[in-house]
C-alpha positions as CSV (number, residue, x, y, z in Angstrom):
1,X,34.5,20.0,-14.0
2,X,31.2,19.0,-15.6
3,X,32.1,15.3,-15.6
4,X,32.1,14.6,-11.9
5,X,28.7,16.7,-11.2
6,X,27.2,14.7,-14.1
7,X,28.4,11.2,-12.0
8,X,26.7,12.4,-8.7
9,X,23.7,13.1,-10.6
10,X,23.1,9.5,-12.3
11,X,24.4,8.3,-9.0
12,X,21.8,10.5,-7.3
13,X,19.4,9.0,-9.7
14,X,19.5,5.2,-9.4
15,X,20.0,5.4,-5.5
16,X,17.4,7.0,-5.1
17,X,14.7,8.4,-7.5
18,X,14.3,5.5,-9.5
19,X,13.6,3.1,-6.5
20,X,11.5,5.3,-4.7
21,X,9.5,5.4,-8.3
22,X,8.9,1.7,-8.0
23,X,8.2,2.1,-4.9
24,X,5.0,4.4,-5.5
25,X,4.2,2.1,-8.4
26,X,3.9,-0.7,-6.3
27,X,1.5,0.9,-3.9
28,X,-0.8,2.2,-7.0
29,X,-1.0,-1.2,-7.8
30,X,-1.7,-2.9,-4.3
31,X,-4.3,-0.3,-3.8
32,X,-5.8,-0.8,-7.4
33,X,-5.8,-4.4,-6.2
34,X,-7.6,-4.0,-3.4
35,X,-11.6,-5.9,-2.7
36,X,-13.0,-7.1,-0.2
37,X,-12.6,-9.2,2.3
38,X,-8.9,-7.8,1.7
39,X,-6.9,-8.0,5.2
40,X,-4.9,-5.0,5.3
41,X,-2.9,-2.8,7.9
42,X,-2.9,0.8,8.1
43,X,0.1,3.6,8.2
44,X,-1.3,4.0,11.2
45,X,-0.5,0.3,12.4
46,X,-4.9,-0.6,12.4
47,X,-5.2,-4.1,11.3
48,X,-8.7,-4.6,9.5
49,X,-10.9,-6.2,6.9
50,X,-11.9,-4.7,3.8
51,X,-15.8,-4.1,4.4
52,X,-16.3,-1.8,0.9
53,X,-14.2,-0.1,-1.3
54,X,-15.8,3.3,-2.7
55,X,-13.2,4.2,-5.0
56,X,-14.6,7.3,-6.3
57,X,-15.1,8.7,-2.8
58,X,-11.3,7.8,-2.0
59,X,-12.9,5.3,0.8
60,X,-11.9,2.5,1.7
61,X,-14.4,0.6,5.1
62,X,-12.7,-1.5,7.3
63,X,-14.2,-3.7,9.7
64,X,-11.6,-3.9,12.6
65,X,-14.0,-6.2,15.4
66,X,-16.0,-9.0,14.0
67,X,-17.2,-9.1,17.8
68,X,-19.3,-5.5,18.3
69,X,-19.2,-5.5,14.2
70,X,-16.9,-2.0,14.1
71,X,-16.1,-0.4,10.9
72,X,-14.0,2.6,10.2
73,X,-13.1,4.4,7.0
74,X,-10.2,4.9,5.6
75,X,-8.1,6.8,2.9
76,X,-6.8,4.7,0.1
77,X,-3.4,6.5,0.6
78,X,-3.9,4.8,4.6
79,X,-3.3,1.4,3.5
80,X,0.3,0.4,3.6
81,X,0.1,-3.0,2.7
82,X,-1.8,-5.8,2.3
83,X,-1.9,-9.1,4.2
84,X,-0.9,-12.5,3.0
85,X,-2.3,-15.8,4.4
86,X,0.8,-18.4,5.1
87,X,-0.8,-20.9,2.8
88,X,-1.0,-18.7,-0.3
89,X,2.9,-18.0,-0.3
90,X,4.1,-21.4,0.4
91,X,1.6,-22.1,-2.5
92,X,3.3,-19.3,-4.7
């Protein structure tokens, strides 16, 4: 009776919990490496360029419009990903 239950737990761990932890660790390392002039996308779908990083305040200032110099402040966790230039991808 315990063997099927243990098997279900192992499947749950390897199919759900482990990949989620890896994804969280990758996102954390992405946020730690965030620097000025990085192109990013927020979880709300806003594209911008990092203008300022305030790690103590958990805040990132994004420049979203070059013409009007429009800037917004977002939290670190609202950064979904950092965009990479095509030339950088081909070089690697």
